[in-house]
C-alpha positions, 0 to 999 in steps of 0.5 A, a space after each residue: 957884202 957888209 951892210 950897215 943897218 941903223 936903228 931908229 926910235 924905240 927899235 934902237 932901245 930893243 936892239 941895244 945899239 944904234 946900228 949893226 953890221 950884217 953880212 950878206 950875199 950879193 943880190 940879197 933882198 930887205 926880207 933876207 936882210 930882216 931875217 939876219 937882223 932878227 937872228 942877231 936881235 930876236 926882240 925886233 922880230 915882234 915889230 916885223 909887221 910894222 917897221 919901215 925900212 929905208 935905203 939911203 933916203 928912200 923908203 924901200 919895200 922888202 923885194 928891194 935888192 940891197 946894193 953894196 954900200 947901202 946904208 939901210 935904216 930900220 924904223 918904226 911907223 911914222 907918227 905925228 903929233 
């Protein structure tokens, strides 16, 4: 299945694009999705411990099974100010 991954804030700059289309097997988890993203954009791997992942409008953990049609958002930690 094809999954649209959107990058936000400084992660967009590191990725060099606002989004990426990733091909995943049915039932793949966010962890597997991130592995594919890091293969295509190795610069993001250094941020792995701090990124947040959303599916639609909800934050999800790395065990979340990506569903067909999900739009995945990858963003840095939320900061106030």
